[in-house]
C-alpha beads as a LAMMPS data file, in Angstrom:
LAMMPS data file: protein, C-alpha beads

332 atoms
331 bonds

1 atom types
1 bond types

-500.0 500.0 xlo xhi
-500.0 500.0 ylo yhi
-500.0 500.0 zlo zhi

Masses

1 110.0

Atoms # bond

1 1 1 2.253 13.378 -12.325
2 1 1 5.284 11.215 -10.927
3 1 1 7.404 9.242 -13.383
4 1 1 10.380 7.130 -12.449
5 1 1 12.465 6.068 -15.442
6 1 1 15.022 3.169 -14.871
7 1 1 15.792 4.134 -11.173
8 1 1 18.694 2.267 -9.553
9 1 1 19.994 3.041 -6.136
10 1 1 23.179 1.487 -4.753
11 1 1 24.747 1.709 -1.420
12 1 1 28.432 1.044 -1.046
13 1 1 30.510 0.109 1.963
14 1 1 34.138 -0.907 2.340
15 1 1 33.563 -4.462 1.425
16 1 1 30.521 -4.575 -0.750
17 1 1 28.074 -2.783 -2.830
18 1 1 24.191 -3.312 -2.270
19 1 1 21.530 -2.492 -4.934
20 1 1 18.509 -1.456 -3.005
21 1 1 16.514 -0.388 -6.122
22 1 1 17.135 -2.091 -9.370
23 1 1 16.065 -0.507 -12.628
24 1 1 12.526 0.485 -11.491
25 1 1 10.209 2.339 -13.895
26 1 1 6.714 3.350 -12.814
27 1 1 4.163 6.034 -13.621
28 1 1 1.850 7.437 -10.868
29 1 1 -0.948 9.383 -12.298
30 1 1 -2.273 12.684 -10.867
31 1 1 -4.988 12.233 -8.170
32 1 1 -4.637 8.443 -7.769
33 1 1 -3.811 6.420 -4.734
34 1 1 -0.980 4.246 -5.800
35 1 1 0.418 1.373 -3.683
36 1 1 4.037 0.023 -3.561
37 1 1 4.165 -3.322 -1.662
38 1 1 6.667 -5.890 -0.800
39 1 1 8.351 -7.734 2.092
40 1 1 10.965 -6.190 4.321
41 1 1 14.127 -5.541 2.351
42 1 1 12.334 -5.229 -0.968
43 1 1 13.522 -1.703 -1.604
44 1 1 10.176 0.052 -1.426
45 1 1 11.136 2.690 1.235
46 1 1 14.329 3.473 -0.641
47 1 1 12.233 3.885 -3.850
48 1 1 9.830 6.235 -2.181
49 1 1 12.715 8.411 -0.936
50 1 1 13.976 8.609 -4.398
51 1 1 10.752 10.264 -5.424
52 1 1 11.486 13.436 -3.406
53 1 1 15.245 12.834 -3.727
54 1 1 15.821 12.331 -0.038
55 1 1 17.863 9.576 -1.606
56 1 1 19.539 10.577 -4.853
57 1 1 19.357 7.721 -7.445
58 1 1 22.534 6.216 -8.623
59 1 1 21.109 6.263 -12.101
60 1 1 17.686 6.937 -13.811
61 1 1 15.521 9.866 -13.850
62 1 1 12.695 11.159 -11.626
63 1 1 9.936 13.462 -13.095
64 1 1 7.445 15.498 -11.121
65 1 1 5.003 16.663 -13.641
66 1 1 7.122 18.087 -16.516
67 1 1 10.061 18.798 -14.250
68 1 1 13.097 16.340 -14.052
69 1 1 14.062 16.445 -10.381
70 1 1 17.203 14.462 -10.940
71 1 1 18.730 17.405 -12.866
72 1 1 17.078 20.246 -10.898
73 1 1 19.000 22.757 -9.009
74 1 1 18.902 23.140 -5.256
75 1 1 16.265 25.972 -5.199
76 1 1 14.104 24.072 -7.785
77 1 1 14.345 20.911 -5.798
78 1 1 13.440 22.772 -2.589
79 1 1 10.287 24.176 -4.254
80 1 1 9.335 20.753 -5.620
81 1 1 9.696 19.114 -2.183
82 1 1 7.296 21.628 -0.720
83 1 1 4.732 20.094 -2.967
84 1 1 5.376 16.670 -1.498
85 1 1 4.234 15.816 2.105
86 1 1 5.724 12.769 3.807
87 1 1 4.259 10.545 6.405
88 1 1 6.404 8.026 8.358
89 1 1 5.822 4.880 10.306
90 1 1 7.139 6.436 13.578
91 1 1 5.183 9.777 13.118
92 1 1 8.283 11.996 13.622
93 1 1 6.434 14.596 15.658
94 1 1 8.377 17.191 17.673
95 1 1 7.783 16.075 21.306
96 1 1 8.364 19.580 22.733
97 1 1 5.492 20.927 20.576
98 1 1 1.881 20.522 21.076
99 1 1 -0.495 19.375 18.226
100 1 1 -1.048 22.915 16.957
101 1 1 2.502 23.955 16.916
102 1 1 3.624 20.608 15.307
103 1 1 1.273 21.339 12.405
104 1 1 2.520 24.948 12.233
105 1 1 6.161 23.900 12.049
106 1 1 6.363 23.465 8.200
107 1 1 4.547 26.729 7.798
108 1 1 7.160 28.460 9.856
109 1 1 9.879 27.036 7.601
110 1 1 8.037 28.271 4.614
111 1 1 7.978 31.833 6.144
112 1 1 4.180 32.027 6.607
113 1 1 3.058 34.635 9.046
114 1 1 2.010 33.579 12.553
115 1 1 -1.636 34.500 12.077
116 1 1 -1.977 32.625 8.835
117 1 1 -0.227 29.450 9.952
118 1 1 -2.379 29.275 13.056
119 1 1 -5.423 29.642 10.914
120 1 1 -4.287 26.979 8.594
121 1 1 -3.306 24.616 11.382
122 1 1 -6.687 24.896 13.033
123 1 1 -8.335 24.126 9.635
124 1 1 -6.322 20.941 9.425
125 1 1 -6.964 19.933 12.962
126 1 1 -10.670 20.130 12.260
127 1 1 -10.094 18.027 8.994
128 1 1 -8.341 15.147 10.947
129 1 1 -10.837 15.271 13.861
130 1 1 -8.292 16.373 16.576
131 1 1 -9.975 19.543 17.768
132 1 1 -10.110 18.187 21.408
133 1 1 -6.386 17.524 21.321
134 1 1 -5.120 20.915 19.904
135 1 1 -2.996 21.676 23.043
136 1 1 -1.862 18.096 23.712
137 1 1 1.633 16.996 23.272
138 1 1 2.745 13.780 21.444
139 1 1 3.328 11.838 24.665
140 1 1 -0.319 12.335 25.452
141 1 1 -1.608 10.866 22.223
142 1 1 -2.347 7.457 20.962
143 1 1 -0.609 5.953 17.830
144 1 1 -3.668 6.813 15.689
145 1 1 -3.933 10.358 17.005
146 1 1 -0.161 10.904 16.416
147 1 1 -0.628 9.681 12.821
148 1 1 -3.476 12.074 12.241
149 1 1 -1.405 14.975 13.489
150 1 1 1.341 13.784 11.088
151 1 1 -1.077 13.816 8.194
152 1 1 -2.210 17.245 9.112
153 1 1 1.286 18.576 9.240
154 1 1 2.103 16.895 5.879
155 1 1 -0.875 18.751 4.364
156 1 1 0.160 22.226 5.899
157 1 1 1.816 23.501 2.729
158 1 1 -0.950 22.372 0.415
159 1 1 1.072 19.563 -1.245
160 1 1 0.067 17.895 -4.436
161 1 1 1.482 14.572 -3.310
162 1 1 1.439 12.607 0.013
163 1 1 4.198 9.901 0.340
164 1 1 3.224 7.414 2.998
165 1 1 6.093 5.178 4.089
166 1 1 4.625 2.291 6.182
167 1 1 2.253 4.900 7.730
168 1 1 0.006 2.316 9.365
169 1 1 2.550 -0.370 10.280
170 1 1 2.626 0.734 13.896
171 1 1 -1.121 0.781 14.198
172 1 1 -3.728 -1.862 15.084
173 1 1 -6.206 -2.994 12.396
174 1 1 -9.153 -0.833 13.468
175 1 1 -6.929 2.339 13.656
176 1 1 -5.303 1.398 10.360
177 1 1 -8.813 1.268 8.647
178 1 1 -9.551 4.723 10.102
179 1 1 -6.222 6.248 8.918
180 1 1 -6.697 4.756 5.365
181 1 1 -10.279 6.177 5.304
182 1 1 -8.871 9.527 6.233
183 1 1 -6.324 9.422 3.359
184 1 1 -8.983 8.306 0.880
185 1 1 -11.194 11.318 2.125
186 1 1 -8.326 13.710 1.627
187 1 1 -7.631 12.232 -1.768
188 1 1 -11.263 12.756 -2.850
189 1 1 -11.636 16.198 -1.244
190 1 1 -8.457 17.848 -2.530
191 1 1 -7.276 15.628 -5.427
192 1 1 -4.025 14.945 -3.647
193 1 1 -2.013 12.071 -5.114
194 1 1 -1.147 9.598 -2.542
195 1 1 1.613 6.953 -2.620
196 1 1 1.324 4.255 -0.050
197 1 1 4.313 1.970 0.906
198 1 1 3.378 -1.130 2.705
199 1 1 4.220 -4.732 3.409
200 1 1 0.549 -5.638 3.938
201 1 1 -1.698 -6.458 0.988
202 1 1 -4.753 -5.577 3.032
203 1 1 -3.640 -1.969 3.396
204 1 1 -3.193 -1.555 -0.354
205 1 1 -6.489 -3.319 -1.159
206 1 1 -8.519 -0.985 0.981
207 1 1 -7.606 2.273 -0.775
208 1 1 -5.302 1.898 -3.840
209 1 1 -6.394 1.775 -7.369
210 1 1 -3.015 0.428 -8.747
211 1 1 -0.125 -1.399 -7.221
212 1 1 3.522 -2.234 -7.775
213 1 1 4.841 -5.389 -6.262
214 1 1 8.544 -5.271 -5.346
215 1 1 11.100 -7.944 -4.485
216 1 1 14.906 -7.525 -4.076
217 1 1 14.805 -4.035 -5.494
218 1 1 12.801 -4.748 -8.617
219 1 1 9.128 -4.475 -9.569
220 1 1 7.906 -8.002 -10.139
221 1 1 4.494 -7.077 -11.385
222 1 1 2.267 -3.921 -11.516
223 1 1 -1.362 -3.219 -12.413
224 1 1 -4.730 -2.634 -10.970
225 1 1 -5.172 -3.817 -7.482
226 1 1 -8.210 -5.885 -8.441
227 1 1 -6.343 -7.808 -11.182
228 1 1 -3.269 -8.388 -9.062
229 1 1 -5.487 -9.749 -6.303
230 1 1 -7.635 -12.032 -8.494
231 1 1 -4.754 -13.243 -10.645
232 1 1 -1.265 -12.684 -9.125
233 1 1 1.548 -13.537 -11.625
234 1 1 4.535 -13.212 -9.218
235 1 1 5.420 -15.445 -6.283
236 1 1 5.775 -12.357 -4.196
237 1 1 2.207 -11.212 -4.903
238 1 1 0.880 -14.767 -4.129
239 1 1 2.664 -14.792 -0.741
240 1 1 1.455 -11.325 0.070
241 1 1 -2.266 -12.118 -0.819
242 1 1 -2.418 -15.494 0.939
243 1 1 0.581 -15.792 3.283
244 1 1 -0.385 -19.241 4.569
245 1 1 -0.576 -20.741 0.998
246 1 1 2.842 -22.330 1.009
247 1 1 2.285 -23.861 4.417
248 1 1 -1.157 -25.000 3.566
249 1 1 0.066 -26.812 0.414
250 1 1 3.398 -28.114 1.724
251 1 1 2.353 -31.593 2.703
252 1 1 3.499 -34.277 0.183
253 1 1 0.745 -35.093 -2.337
254 1 1 -1.656 -32.208 -1.068
255 1 1 -3.245 -30.438 -4.001
256 1 1 -4.949 -27.069 -3.469
257 1 1 -6.661 -24.437 -5.450
258 1 1 -7.277 -20.776 -4.567
259 1 1 -10.739 -19.466 -5.353
260 1 1 -11.008 -15.603 -5.868
261 1 1 -14.317 -13.649 -5.667
262 1 1 -15.173 -10.279 -7.043
263 1 1 -18.008 -9.522 -4.610
264 1 1 -20.737 -11.276 -6.667
265 1 1 -20.623 -14.436 -4.614
266 1 1 -20.166 -15.307 -1.006
267 1 1 -18.047 -18.105 0.484
268 1 1 -20.726 -20.284 1.901
269 1 1 -22.997 -20.740 -1.064
270 1 1 -20.140 -21.358 -3.397
271 1 1 -18.490 -23.878 -1.157
272 1 1 -21.707 -25.528 -0.131
273 1 1 -22.857 -25.986 -3.686
274 1 1 -19.624 -27.549 -4.722
275 1 1 -19.844 -30.118 -1.934
276 1 1 -23.603 -30.842 -2.296
277 1 1 -23.746 -30.874 -6.052
278 1 1 -20.561 -32.876 -6.663
279 1 1 -20.751 -35.192 -3.545
280 1 1 -16.976 -34.599 -3.250
281 1 1 -15.323 -33.977 0.133
282 1 1 -13.494 -30.688 0.181
283 1 1 -11.527 -29.074 3.001
284 1 1 -11.173 -25.377 3.609
285 1 1 -7.607 -24.513 4.338
286 1 1 -7.927 -20.727 4.654
287 1 1 -10.308 -17.880 3.658
288 1 1 -10.672 -14.094 4.032
289 1 1 -12.497 -11.176 2.606
290 1 1 -11.235 -7.791 1.646
291 1 1 -12.596 -4.329 0.642
292 1 1 -11.163 -3.114 -2.651
293 1 1 -12.375 0.214 -3.988
294 1 1 -15.600 -0.027 -1.918
295 1 1 -16.567 -3.556 -3.091
296 1 1 -16.175 -6.835 -1.295
297 1 1 -13.571 -9.254 -2.598
298 1 1 -12.475 -12.521 -1.069
299 1 1 -10.592 -15.726 -1.494
300 1 1 -10.634 -19.242 -0.230
301 1 1 -7.998 -21.956 -0.329
302 1 1 -9.381 -25.373 -0.777
303 1 1 -7.713 -28.731 -0.348
304 1 1 -8.670 -30.839 -3.379
305 1 1 -9.298 -34.640 -3.391
306 1 1 -6.388 -36.796 -4.609
307 1 1 -8.249 -38.345 -7.405
308 1 1 -7.703 -36.628 -10.738
309 1 1 -11.177 -37.253 -11.936
310 1 1 -12.749 -35.576 -8.885
311 1 1 -10.317 -32.686 -9.223
312 1 1 -11.457 -32.117 -12.828
313 1 1 -15.087 -32.283 -11.653
314 1 1 -14.526 -29.437 -9.137
315 1 1 -12.695 -27.259 -11.635
316 1 1 -15.322 -27.680 -14.247
317 1 1 -17.986 -26.644 -11.796
318 1 1 -15.984 -23.609 -10.907
319 1 1 -15.456 -22.659 -14.578
320 1 1 -19.142 -23.129 -15.313
321 1 1 -20.029 -20.728 -12.590
322 1 1 -17.498 -18.150 -13.844
323 1 1 -15.602 -18.338 -10.685
324 1 1 -11.764 -17.534 -10.939
325 1 1 -9.433 -20.079 -9.452
326 1 1 -5.696 -20.620 -9.439
327 1 1 -4.057 -24.141 -8.731
328 1 1 -1.474 -24.554 -5.985
329 1 1 2.196 -24.751 -6.929
330 1 1 2.196 -28.533 -6.141
331 1 1 -0.803 -29.061 -8.447
332 1 1 -0.658 -31.080 -11.616

Bonds

1 1 1 2
2 1 2 3
3 1 3 4
4 1 4 5
5 1 5 6
6 1 6 7
7 1 7 8
8 1 8 9
9 1 9 10
10 1 10 11
11 1 11 12
12 1 12 13
13 1 13 14
14 1 14 15
15 1 15 16
16 1 16 17
17 1 17 18
18 1 18 19
19 1 19 20
20 1 20 21
21 1 21 22
22 1 22 23
23 1 23 24
24 1 24 25
25 1 25 26
26 1 26 27
27 1 27 28
28 1 28 29
29 1 29 30
30 1 30 31
31 1 31 32
32 1 32 33
33 1 33 34
34 1 34 35
35 1 35 36
36 1 36 37
37 1 37 38
38 1 38 39
39 1 39 40
40 1 40 41
41 1 41 42
42 1 42 43
43 1 43 44
44 1 44 45
45 1 45 46
46 1 46 47
47 1 47 48
48 1 48 49
49 1 49 50
50 1 50 51
51 1 51 52
52 1 52 53
53 1 53 54
54 1 54 55
55 1 55 56
56 1 56 57
57 1 57 58
58 1 58 59
59 1 59 60
60 1 60 61
61 1 61 62
62 1 62 63
63 1 63 64
64 1 64 65
65 1 65 66
66 1 66 67
67 1 67 68
68 1 68 69
69 1 69 70
70 1 70 71
71 1 71 72
72 1 72 73
73 1 73 74
74 1 74 75
75 1 75 76
76 1 76 77
77 1 77 78
78 1 78 79
79 1 79 80
80 1 80 81
81 1 81 82
82 1 82 83
83 1 83 84
84 1 84 85
85 1 85 86
86 1 86 87
87 1 87 88
88 1 88 89
89 1 89 90
90 1 90 91
91 1 91 92
92 1 92 93
93 1 93 94
94 1 94 95
95 1 95 96
96 1 96 97
97 1 97 98
98 1 98 99
99 1 99 100
100 1 100 101
101 1 101 102
102 1 102 103
103 1 103 104
104 1 104 105
105 1 105 106
106 1 106 107
107 1 107 108
108 1 108 109
109 1 109 110
110 1 110 111
111 1 111 112
112 1 112 113
113 1 113 114
114 1 114 115
115 1 115 116
116 1 116 117
117 1 117 118
118 1 118 119
119 1 119 120
120 1 120 121
121 1 121 122
122 1 122 123
123 1 123 124
124 1 124 125
125 1 125 126
126 1 126 127
127 1 127 128
128 1 128 129
129 1 129 130
130 1 130 131
131 1 131 132
132 1 132 133
133 1 133 134
134 1 134 135
135 1 135 136
136 1 136 137
137 1 137 138
138 1 138 139
139 1 139 140
140 1 140 141
141 1 141 142
142 1 142 143
143 1 143 144
144 1 144 145
145 1 145 146
146 1 146 147
147 1 147 148
148 1 148 149
149 1 149 150
150 1 150 151
151 1 151 152
152 1 152 153
153 1 153 154
154 1 154 155
155 1 155 156
156 1 156 157
157 1 157 158
158 1 158 159
159 1 159 160
160 1 160 161
161 1 161 162
162 1 162 163
163 1 163 164
164 1 164 165
165 1 165 166
166 1 166 167
167 1 167 168
168 1 168 169
169 1 169 170
170 1 170 171
171 1 171 172
172 1 172 173
173 1 173 174
174 1 174 175
175 1 175 176
176 1 176 177
177 1 177 178
178 1 178 179
179 1 179 180
180 1 180 181
181 1 181 182
182 1 182 183
183 1 183 184
184 1 184 185
185 1 185 186
186 1 186 187
187 1 187 188
188 1 188 189
189 1 189 190
190 1 190 191
191 1 191 192
192 1 192 193
193 1 193 194
194 1 194 195
195 1 195 196
196 1 196 197
197 1 197 198
198 1 198 199
199 1 199 200
200 1 200 201
201 1 201 202
202 1 202 203
203 1 203 204
204 1 204 205
205 1 205 206
206 1 206 207
207 1 207 208
208 1 208 209
209 1 209 210
210 1 210 211
211 1 211 212
212 1 212 213
213 1 213 214
214 1 214 215
215 1 215 216
216 1 216 217
217 1 217 218
218 1 218 219
219 1 219 220
220 1 220 221
221 1 221 222
222 1 222 223
223 1 223 224
224 1 224 225
225 1 225 226
226 1 226 227
227 1 227 228
228 1 228 229
229 1 229 230
230 1 230 231
231 1 231 232
232 1 232 233
233 1 233 234
234 1 234 235
235 1 235 236
236 1 236 237
237 1 237 238
238 1 238 239
239 1 239 240
240 1 240 241
241 1 241 242
242 1 242 243
243 1 243 244
244 1 244 245
245 1 245 246
246 1 246 247
247 1 247 248
248 1 248 249
249 1 249 250
250 1 250 251
251 1 251 252
252 1 252 253
253 1 253 254
254 1 254 255
255 1 255 256
256 1 256 257
257 1 257 258
258 1 258 259
259 1 259 260
260 1 260 261
261 1 261 262
262 1 262 263
263 1 263 264
264 1 264 265
265 1 265 266
266 1 266 267
267 1 267 268
268 1 268 269
269 1 269 270
270 1 270 271
271 1 271 272
272 1 272 273
273 1 273 274
274 1 274 275
275 1 275 276
276 1 276 277
277 1 277 278
278 1 278 279
279 1 279 280
280 1 280 281
281 1 281 282
282 1 282 283
283 1 283 284
284 1 284 285
285 1 285 286
286 1 286 287
287 1 287 288
288 1 288 289
289 1 289 290
290 1 290 291
291 1 291 292
292 1 292 293
293 1 293 294
294 1 294 295
295 1 295 296
296 1 296 297
297 1 297 298
298 1 298 299
299 1 299 300
300 1 300 301
301 1 301 302
302 1 302 303
303 1 303 304
304 1 304 305
305 1 305 306
306 1 306 307
307 1 307 308
308 1 308 309
309 1 309 310
310 1 310 311
311 1 311 312
312 1 312 313
313 1 313 314
314 1 314 315
315 1 315 316
316 1 316 317
317 1 317 318
318 1 318 319
319 1 319 320
320 1 320 321
321 1 321 322
322 1 322 323
323 1 323 324
324 1 324 325
325 1 325 326
326 1 326 327
327 1 327 328
328 1 328 329
329 1 329 330
330 1 330 331
331 1 331 332
């Protein structure tokens, strides 16, 4: 569906050259929800703008289906962009237009008749549950409502792809979950390919099937969200999954392990059985649960005893139970 081959994007000023994207190659399959994640400055937003060539790559090739966009003419590129809707963090709604007319706007640009564009806009208003706000202006809407309108507007021209650039970053956690659920419903109903850019692992975990982890313009690792979550290979992924891990293991001599669950166990029985059966005192440094692909996943960071023998006992018990764990960076 979307194929990026060795994409590099450089920005030049008088005094220096900055490489925002550095030799990135990824393949996004038709109909999937794909995540691109990284901390601020990782290059992920620049990368997504290279997909629809809002930013022209310095080098590399972008394919949309069988079409190479990086060598396409102006008219071909314009037609391809009509098949890609884009959703932004700050919504980018037209303040002087109400909900209905905001959704109609891309249809006006496409030359659709007034009757047909109003019909289409009303269909989308129902889809995003904004029927009661049809005549409201952006200033009268909450952040979540604005994003629903932005999603409806992005769907107006029946795109094959939705590019979501930090689409939930300005929203609270409850509204974020609702917006992600809406995107997943749209993906399932219409088969629209969704690309989600975020700096939050929880956003990616809720709806994405695969993910690319970016840092300093490059992809450090990529794969199924479940595998990256259970067994992160890069330091960036580890920090995104458990942000407090470094702080929790920073004291001199402290040894920690991260236990990862795949929905078949809960925190309390595992931790309780470790303590009761081993007789070893353990301390929980942090824990959370996530929803990945409709299943419950979770993790727990445990402070281990200082004695090597006791550490090995705990690790053996975990292995015997088939529970995945990862030792802290300061572990031996």
